C-alpha angles and dihedrals in degrees: 000000000000090000093055091043090056093045089054092043094053091043091055090045090054092052094043099043096088089055099037097050096060090044090052092048096048099038114081091203094055095041090058095048110031100079093045092047091049090053092238096126131050121267114268117288113270093025112148115248130195093238092061097054133087117254095256094053119110126209118210115193113203117192131190128176105222145329100313095047092044091054090046089055095055099092091041094053093046093051091046090055093049094053101067139012091208092059122096121195126204122186133207135186131187101217132055092237089051090048092050092050091047089056090052094050105031108031092111097032105056139048095234143355120211145152118275110246124252110258093259117126095236093045093050093046093050093057099035094052091053096048102030094190123205093212132010121208117196116194115221104311145359098102114178125183101214092049093048094046091048090053091048091051089053090046090238111151116234119200121198107208133190084015121180130181116191120209089250093053091044091054090050094049091045090056089059096038093149088064101033098052098059089040094058092038086064089074117090089208138358117209108199133200095225145010089254091057092049091049091053093050089050090050087057090058104270109140115244092239089062095052121074127179101225099157131236116316090203086080088063096064112136114259104245101206114203120202123226088255092053092049090049089051091052091050091049091048089055092043091241119148120227090242094057126096117231131211111192116201107194130197096359122184134210108287096030097079092065089055089048090050091057095046095043092049089059092045092053092058089062102026105042096178096048115127124202117209112195123193110184115214089234109049089205088069092061095100094049090048088050089055093049092059094038091054088052089061102257125133103245134193123200125205119186099155136040093261136121119268119227112293116250097019119128124195137192090214132026117197113199117198099185133114123230099020102090096091091055092047091057086065091069095046126111087191130016125211118196114219128215088049105088089059130042096279103109096246130254137261111306092183093079094072089037087063088066096041095250124158108249132217124185139163127254098269105077092134093135089057099030098142095042094047090049091051090051095047094045090052093048092245095117141028130208123225132183109199144004093281095054091042089055092048094049095046095041091050091055093045090052092049112043092174091057089048091051093049091048091052092050090052090052090052091049090057089052094050095044096057103049124123104072094115093060092050091048092048089055090060093047091047090053090055091050092048091051089055092051094055 
């Protein structure tokens, strides 16, 4: 199977190279990652290597695809570090935004942060030989055959954690069962978010003793308490007055801002002092998002650096093009909207506003957070909308009834608090793998 996979991979590379090369040259993101991911340059300076460690040291390689998965991994990485002084953690991400966020969160917690290699045999070997991990932990997704088979050949256990398998993905894998079964059997263990996920993995041929329902580690995010002074400073930074109501739209994607424009236009006719804070998922879209709202006739502020805006200015809309600040901004919200959900993008993490007891609105595509969004809706902590009209009705209803909004936010926070504990269960599985190696 691996032979045919590589034949197909190199065939597709040959076809795609004339297109991919110009994209790589003209895209800043790809220029910064391509050589590292190909394994054509050394690992970052200061990166831990097997040859430099004592014989009893253990290297745990944690990998996350992009921003959402990196943030999910935060409590897991911190607990891994706390458990043993002989354990060294390295961390990889596949995207530049994921890599940047990893540097924000893990700079003091891990022994190296780097880009995950492309799934080419020579790229994988280059990185794996330098690090020689004892255990690999993959968070949620980013499953690559050559990498998994290389780990299996080296008898290095790979644990898939916080795993989810939607019905759509399951159907696709089932169609190519001859490929999917050996792929998933390459994992030493699969820690799933739910019983349904575990059942689907087992239907693909993974033995039941290798699948464990550990829950969703996103519930174990650290509560980032903000003092009254910190919230006031955020409001001042955004030029928002204490008397104003705030709608925070987090992780928005192309196509959603036009829906927000329509809904917000209606809201402003009734709620004159309402401020919309928009944080695009891709910070590089901030200028284009700024222009969308400016063209619609709103006064718009744009923040792309942690700097003060001009004193005395007041805006209808603030566009924030910064990574790593969204969770804090939910603290100032009266209502939170979750982006990536009004278009076919799977949604983003609704637990971040739930941390701060905020009422939550999202669109109908929350497939990447299906269980969490269902918990929130069933509890009354969140509501689903499908277009600008229903978004207006949901937000306006909460703005008209502050008590209802407060109760809704409290219910969202209760869901968050009631489902914690997945990290400890997941750690137990990883620890078992490490202990088995030591014997």
